[in-house]
Backbone as CSV, one residue per row, in Angstrom:
resi,resn,N_x,N_y,N_z,CA_x,CA_y,CA_z,C_x,C_y,C_z
1,MET,75.985,157.103,43.029,76.678,156.627,44.208,78.114,156.234,43.865
2,ALA,79.022,156.600,44.719,80.425,156.255,44.515,80.633,154.763,44.730
3,LYS,81.494,154.199,43.899,81.898,152.803,44.037,83.419,152.771,44.076
4,PHE,83.959,151.871,44.884,85.402,151.769,45.041,85.891,150.407,44.558
5,PHE,87.093,150.409,44.003,87.734,149.207,43.479,89.204,149.233,43.899
6,ASP,89.809,148.053,43.978,91.224,147.954,44.332,92.150,148.027,43.123
7,SER,91.576,148.039,41.928,92.391,148.107,40.711,91.546,148.663,39.573
8,ILE,92.200,148.983,38.490,91.536,149.490,37.289,90.911,148.299,36.566
9,GLN,89.591,148.338,36.415,88.862,147.286,35.721,88.852,147.589,34.218
10,ASP,88.523,146.591,33.415,88.473,146.781,31.954,87.553,147.929,31.565
11,ILE,86.398,148.044,32.221,85.455,149.123,31.911,86.056,150.492,32.241
12,HIS,86.861,150.563,33.285,87.534,151.817,33.638,88.572,152.178,32.577
13,GLU,89.347,151.179,32.169,90.377,151.431,31.151,89.741,151.901,29.843
14,ALA,88.612,151.308,29.478,87.918,151.737,28.264,87.444,153.187,28.389
15,PHE,86.905,153.549,29.554,86.466,154.924,29.793,87.662,155.883,29.699
16,ILE,88.762,155.544,30.360,89.973,156.376,30.325,90.424,156.593,28.881
17,GLY,90.400,155.534,28.091,90.865,155.619,26.712,90.064,156.558,25.836
18,LYS,88.836,156.855,26.216,87.970,157.746,25.432,88.095,159.211,25.838
19,GLN,88.743,159.483,26.962,88.789,160.862,27.465,89.914,161.655,26.801
20,LYS,89.648,162.903,26.536,90.618,163.790,25.894,91.389,164.634,26.904
21,MET,90.954,164.592,28.168,91.575,165.424,29.191,91.463,164.708,30.526
22,PHE,92.458,164.941,31.381,92.403,164.448,32.749,93.061,165.480,33.648
23,PHE,92.931,165.292,34.945,93.459,166.232,35.927,94.309,165.463,36.929
24,THR,95.391,166.091,37.375,96.211,165.498,38.426,96.183,166.432,39.635
25,ALA,96.176,165.833,40.824,96.192,166.605,42.064,97.271,166.033,42.967
26,SER,98.001,166.934,43.602,99.039,166.548,44.554,99.191,167.687,45.558
27,ALA,99.853,167.395,46.658,100.021,168.417,47.688,101.257,168.104,48.515
28,PRO,101.892,169.145,49.047,103.014,168.913,49.963,102.482,168.464,51.322
29,LEU,103.362,168.036,52.186,102.952,167.637,53.529,102.611,168.835,54.404
30,SER,103.253,169.953,54.171,103.045,171.148,54.976,101.613,171.653,54.860
31,ALA,101.006,171.968,55.994,99.627,172.475,56.003,99.500,173.816,55.294
32,ASP,100.573,174.587,55.229,100.487,175.872,54.543,101.030,175.802,53.115
33,GLY,101.370,174.590,52.657,101.798,174.405,51.268,100.608,174.451,50.334
34,HIS,100.885,174.610,49.072,99.831,174.765,48.064,99.454,173.432,47.438
35,VAL,98.148,173.159,47.389,97.637,172.000,46.675,97.725,172.313,45.188
36,ASN,98.176,171.357,44.403,98.288,171.558,42.967,97.229,170.740,42.238
37,LEU,96.589,171.352,41.261,95.622,170.677,40.407,95.937,171.089,38.978
38,SER,96.262,170.110,38.134,96.696,170.416,36.771,95.861,169.688,35.734
39,PRO,95.405,170.404,34.704,94.745,169.733,33.580,95.812,169.184,32.635
40,LYS,95.533,168.058,32.036,96.454,167.432,31.079,95.685,167.058,29.837
41,GLY,96.308,167.222,28.697,95.685,166.889,27.430,96.610,166.068,26.560
42,ILE,96.478,166.241,25.282,97.134,165.437,24.246,97.024,163.953,24.603
43,ASP,97.482,163.110,23.773,97.393,161.660,24.004,98.535,161.263,24.929
44,SER,98.389,161.565,26.223,99.527,161.466,27.139,99.369,160.473,28.281
45,PHE,98.241,159.758,28.368,97.990,158.885,29.510,97.960,157.425,29.085
46,ARG,98.583,156.558,29.882,98.591,155.131,29.588,98.289,154.314,30.843
47,VAL,97.438,153.322,30.697,97.240,152.316,31.731,98.246,151.214,31.420
48,LEU,99.188,150.997,32.329,100.236,150.001,32.122,99.844,148.624,32.655
49,SER,99.019,148.618,33.695,98.516,147.383,34.295,97.317,147.777,35.160
50,PRO,96.628,146.824,35.750,95.486,147.190,36.589,95.837,148.073,37.788
51,ASN,97.109,148.125,38.163,97.502,148.965,39.299,98.655,149.904,38.990
52,ARG,98.915,150.147,37.727,100.001,151.078,37.378,99.616,151.874,36.143
53,VAL,99.834,153.190,36.230,99.579,154.094,35.107,100.787,155.010,34.939
54,ALA,100.828,155.678,33.797,101.878,156.669,33.554,101.325,157.734,32.627
55,TYR,101.879,158.929,32.755,101.547,159.959,31.775,102.789,160.748,31.410
56,MET,102.765,161.225,30.174,103.834,162.057,29.634,103.571,163.482,30.096
57,ASP,104.548,164.064,30.763,104.397,165.402,31.325,105.162,166.406,30.470
58,ILE,104.474,167.460,30.076,105.026,168.497,29.202,105.575,169.647,30.044
59,ILE,106.641,170.263,29.583,107.238,171.410,30.269,106.170,172.471,30.498
60,GLY,106.130,172.990,31.707,105.188,174.037,32.050,105.847,175.082,32.926
61,SER,105.055,176.016,33.386,105.573,177.127,34.177,105.955,176.717,35.588
62,GLY,105.555,175.536,36.009,105.929,175.001,37.310,106.091,173.500,37.197
63,ASN,106.486,172.879,38.309,106.706,171.427,38.316,106.265,170.891,39.680
64,GLU,105.085,171.298,40.089,104.583,170.985,41.423,104.427,169.483,41.656
65,THR,103.864,168.780,40.672,103.617,167.352,40.863,104.910,166.618,41.173
66,SER,105.964,166.883,40.430,107.239,166.208,40.669,107.752,166.496,42.075
67,ALA,107.643,167.740,42.521,108.107,168.102,43.868,107.291,167.383,44.939
68,HIS,105.991,167.358,44.777,105.134,166.703,45.767,105.383,165.195,45.794
69,LEU,105.567,164.598,44.615,105.834,163.166,44.569,107.171,162.837,45.227
70,MET,108.146,163.688,45.047,109.434,163.453,45.708,109.285,163.520,47.224
71,GLN,108.425,164.416,47.696,108.271,164.582,49.136,107.416,163.489,49.770
72,ASN,106.291,163.144,49.131,105.369,162.220,49.802,104.712,161.188,48.889
73,GLY,104.887,161.301,47.586,104.392,160.302,46.650,102.910,160.342,46.318
74,ARG,102.113,161.112,47.058,100.657,161.079,46.865,100.216,161.773,45.573
75,ILE,99.315,161.099,44.866,98.749,161.686,43.647,97.334,161.146,43.447
76,THR,96.470,162.024,42.955,95.135,161.627,42.519,94.997,162.071,41.071
77,ILE,94.462,161.193,40.253,94.235,161.478,38.839,92.739,161.342,38.600
78,MET,92.138,162.341,37.955,90.697,162.328,37.740,90.361,162.481,36.258
79,PHE,89.444,161.668,35.813,88.859,161.755,34.480,87.376,162.026,34.660
80,CYS,86.794,162.854,33.796,85.351,163.041,33.832,84.822,163.114,32.409
81,ALA,83.639,162.555,32.226,83.017,162.536,30.907,82.427,163.902,30.605
82,PHE,82.834,164.468,29.476,82.254,165.725,29.003,81.264,165.467,27.869
83,ASP,81.146,164.213,27.472,80.127,163.802,26.507,79.662,162.406,26.907
84,GLY,78.590,161.945,26.310,78.081,160.614,26.642,77.521,160.561,28.054
85,ALA,77.487,159.353,28.596,76.938,159.142,29.941,77.790,159.858,30.986
86,PRO,77.176,160.423,32.023,77.942,161.108,33.068,78.765,160.102,33.879
87,ASN,80.010,160.451,34.119,80.886,159.565,34.874,82.117,160.339,35.328
88,ILE,82.557,160.063,36.532,83.822,160.571,37.059,84.603,159.363,37.546
89,LEU,85.874,159.330,37.245,86.744,158.242,37.687,87.988,158.851,38.320
90,ARG,88.285,158.423,39.536,89.484,158.898,40.233,90.402,157.722,40.494
91,LEU,91.690,157.960,40.297,92.734,156.990,40.595,93.568,157.551,41.739
92,TYR,93.650,156.822,42.831,94.427,157.243,43.999,95.690,156.394,44.054
93,GLY,96.828,157.059,44.182,98.050,156.275,44.186,99.245,156.990,44.747
94,ASN,100.359,156.322,44.588,101.672,156.849,44.945,102.509,156.863,43.676
95,GLY,103.122,158.003,43.426,103.817,158.154,42.162,105.243,158.621,42.307
96,TYR,105.885,158.660,41.150,107.264,159.127,41.082,107.550,159.626,39.667
97,THR,108.609,160.386,39.557,109.027,160.983,38.299,110.087,160.117,37.637
98,VAL,109.965,159.932,36.324,110.982,159.237,35.541,111.536,160.231,34.526
99,LEU,112.844,160.402,34.549,113.528,161.349,33.653,114.197,160.601,32.504
100,PRO,114.512,161.314,31.403,115.124,160.651,30.243,116.414,159.881,30.553
101,ASP,117.159,160.267,31.550,118.397,159.562,31.888,118.182,158.349,32.789
102,ASP,116.963,158.154,33.299,116.667,157.017,34.172,116.528,155.738,33.349
103,ASP,116.943,154.616,33.925,116.832,153.326,33.233,115.388,153.023,32.834
104,GLU,114.442,153.352,33.697,113.033,153.046,33.437,112.490,153.797,32.221
105,TRP,113.119,154.900,31.853,112.687,155.674,30.693,112.627,154.792,29.446
106,GLN,113.636,153.968,29.264,113.710,153.114,28.069,112.535,152.140,27.990
107,GLN,112.004,151.721,29.130,110.858,150.820,29.154,109.552,151.572,28.919
108,LEU,109.453,152.781,29.443,108.199,153.530,29.396,108.024,154.391,28.149
109,ALA,109.084,155.000,27.683,108.985,155.951,26.565,108.303,155.374,25.325
110,PRO,108.515,154.110,24.956,107.837,153.583,23.763,106.303,153.567,23.855
111,HIS,105.753,153.731,25.029,104.293,153.784,25.184,103.710,155.122,24.719
112,PHE,104.570,156.109,24.486,104.115,157.464,24.190,104.677,157.968,22.872
113,LYS,103.984,158.940,22.304,104.533,159.697,21.184,105.167,160.938,21.826
114,LEU,106.456,160.831,22.124,107.134,161.906,22.853,107.127,163.194,22.060
115,GLN,106.967,164.281,22.764,106.944,165.620,22.193,108.281,166.306,22.473
116,LEU,108.600,167.314,21.709,109.801,168.101,21.982,109.744,168.674,23.399
117,ALA,108.556,169.031,23.847,108.380,169.635,25.171,108.194,168.607,26.287
118,THR,108.380,167.302,26.004,108.266,166.298,27.068,109.369,166.544,28.085
119,ARG,108.980,166.712,29.341,109.942,167.005,30.403,110.250,165.759,31.215
120,GLN,109.207,164.919,31.427,109.370,163.756,32.291,108.149,162.865,32.120
121,LEU,108.223,161.691,32.669,107.070,160.799,32.751,106.718,160.673,34.220
122,ILE,105.443,160.661,34.503,104.971,160.453,35.871,104.341,159.066,35.916
123,VAL,104.791,158.246,36.845,104.283,156.890,37.027,103.565,156.846,38.370
124,ALA,102.422,156.173,38.414,101.688,156.042,39.677,101.233,154.600,39.871
125,ASP,101.499,154.090,41.052,100.982,152.798,41.477,99.650,153.060,42.163
126,ILE,98.594,152.507,41.598,97.227,152.809,42.017,96.765,151.800,43.068
127,HIS,96.266,152.322,44.193,95.776,151.442,45.253,94.264,151.542,45.451
128,LYS,93.645,152.563,44.838,92.193,152.725,44.971,91.675,153.412,43.711
129,VAL,90.540,152.906,43.216,89.847,153.488,42.073,88.438,153.819,42.536
130,GLN,87.973,155.011,42.193,86.619,155.417,42.570,85.877,155.885,41.330
131,THR,84.647,155.435,41.191,83.755,155.985,40.170,82.608,156.687,40.879
132,SER,82.118,157.735,40.256,80.948,158.432,40.783,80.159,158.985,39.607
133,CYS,78.999,159.561,39.892,78.010,159.847,38.858,78.401,160.916,37.841
134,GLY,78.955,162.009,38.251,79.253,163.083,37.315,78.023,163.783,36.767
135,PHE,76.903,163.719,37.479,75.652,164.302,36.993,75.749,165.805,36.735
136,SER,76.599,166.508,37.478,76.666,167.966,37.307,77.814,168.415,36.405
137,VAL,78.544,167.481,35.820,79.602,167.854,34.868,78.934,168.237,33.551
138,PRO,79.194,169.438,33.045,78.518,169.880,31.826,79.047,169.165,30.580
139,TYR,78.279,169.237,29.514,78.722,168.749,28.211,79.691,169.756,27.601
140,TYR,80.722,169.256,26.988,81.636,170.086,26.208,81.935,169.369,24.912
141,GLU,82.163,170.148,23.876,82.481,169.576,22.584,83.991,169.625,22.365
142,TYR,84.577,168.490,22.063,86.011,168.414,21.767,86.251,168.895,20.341
143,LYS,87.112,169.893,20.195,87.384,170.445,18.872,88.801,170.185,18.396
144,GLY,89.629,169.584,19.230,90.992,169.262,18.821,92.004,169.697,19.856
145,GLU,93.231,169.302,19.604,94.333,169.641,20.506,94.911,171.007,20.143
146,ARG,95.393,171.686,21.129,96.108,172.946,20.889,97.548,172.609,20.491
147,ASP,98.134,173.432,19.658,99.517,173.194,19.247,100.491,174.196,19.880
148,HIS,100.029,174.928,20.870,100.843,175.973,21.480,102.119,175.432,22.120
149,ALA,102.018,174.328,22.855,103.201,173.778,23.535,104.259,173.367,22.522
150,GLN,103.831,172.746,21.428,104.784,172.319,20.408,105.453,173.523,19.742
151,LYS,104.658,174.520,19.386,105.227,175.717,18.749,106.156,176.450,19.712
152,TRP,105.762,176.540,20.975,106.590,177.190,21.991,107.923,176.448,22.120
153,ALA,107.865,175.125,22.180,109.081,174.317,22.321,109.979,174.466,21.097
154,GLU,109.397,174.459,19.919,110.187,174.637,18.694,110.863,175.998,18.682
155,HIS,110.147,177.032,19.117,110.711,178.374,19.175,111.870,178.449,20.178
156,LYS,111.709,177.800,21.329,112.762,177.798,22.358,113.985,177.008,21.915
157,GLY,113.779,175.884,21.234,114.878,175.000,20.864,115.370,174.213,22.079
158,ALA,116.188,173.218,21.816,116.653,172.321,22.884,117.367,173.072,23.998
159,ASP,118.283,173.973,23.662,119.022,174.714,24.690,118.098,175.645,25.471
160,GLY,117.184,176.299,24.770,116.235,177.187,25.433,115.311,176.436,26.382
161,LEU,114.912,175.231,26.000,114.068,174.413,26.875,114.818,174.006,28.138
162,GLU,116.073,173.632,27.986,116.878,173.269,29.159,117.032,174.460,30.102
163,SER,117.290,175.632,29.549,117.419,176.848,30.372,116.106,177.147,31.091
164,TYR,114.991,177.011,30.384,113.677,177.274,30.971,113.399,176.297,32.112
165,LYS,113.653,175.011,31.887,113.435,174.015,32.935,114.315,174.315,34.148
166,TYR,115.559,174.694,33.895,116.470,175.000,34.996,115.950,176.181,35.819
167,GLU,115.427,177.178,35.122,114.927,178.383,35.802,113.576,178.158,36.480
168,LYS,112.654,177.480,35.811,111.261,177.423,36.266,110.826,176.097,36.897
169,ASN,111.573,175.016,36.667,111.072,173.695,37.037,111.896,172.950,38.080
170,ARG,112.907,173.570,38.660,113.741,172.905,39.676,113.086,172.871,41.038
171,LEU,112.333,173.912,41.357,111.694,174.037,42.667,110.202,174.270,42.502
172,SER,109.441,173.784,43.468,108.003,174.068,43.470,107.781,175.489,43.964
173,MET,106.555,175.947,43.902,106.245,177.293,44.394,106.435,177.401,45.900
174,ASP,106.469,176.244,46.607,106.717,176.221,48.041,108.192,175.976,48.366
175,GLY,109.045,175.941,47.329,110.476,175.761,47.545,110.943,174.319,47.660
176,LEU,110.075,173.366,47.310,110.464,171.954,47.329,111.208,171.593,46.054
177,HIS,112.195,170.728,46.182,112.961,170.287,45.012,112.135,169.333,44.156
178,THR,112.326,169.419,42.840,111.710,168.484,41.901,112.764,167.451,41.520
179,ALA,112.388,166.512,40.683,113.337,165.482,40.234,114.358,166.031,39.245
180,LEU,114.103,167.209,38.699,115.030,167.800,37.726,116.251,168.375,38.430
181,TYR,117.413,168.162,37.866,118.686,168.733,38.316,119.004,168.270,39.702
């Protein structure tokens, strides 16, 4: 049975800390816009307080979450247990993008081991937490992190990464502006 909370409880934070992967979901306001669902890995998620979280976002082929957050702020973050007891935890909130030139970056960046491919930080103020059973989530064995993003970023170099972000990450697939540029 689903249970709802107004903030992240200690037991939720402990569960989050054990997960190797999480998912983010966001959507534009337009009914014909595309809903975005993204898997996230590496040690990139932090609980900052019972109602605030942040994650380190790596350069990718799109930047949908940033565009959706700029338009309407809505974000859902989901964790699910792939080992141990079955559990799903969802965080519902309003978020925003923090870029390296923003003042808030200096406060948030020390919480993370920044990667060469770090593009931005996503911060979300959480207003609802939901837990549910996760009975049908299968078991998976964690074998380690992939190093593809790091190798790709090293190959591109700083200038190549900036060019890639300019080309691929300024607009969402629906033509919405992101926080970049």
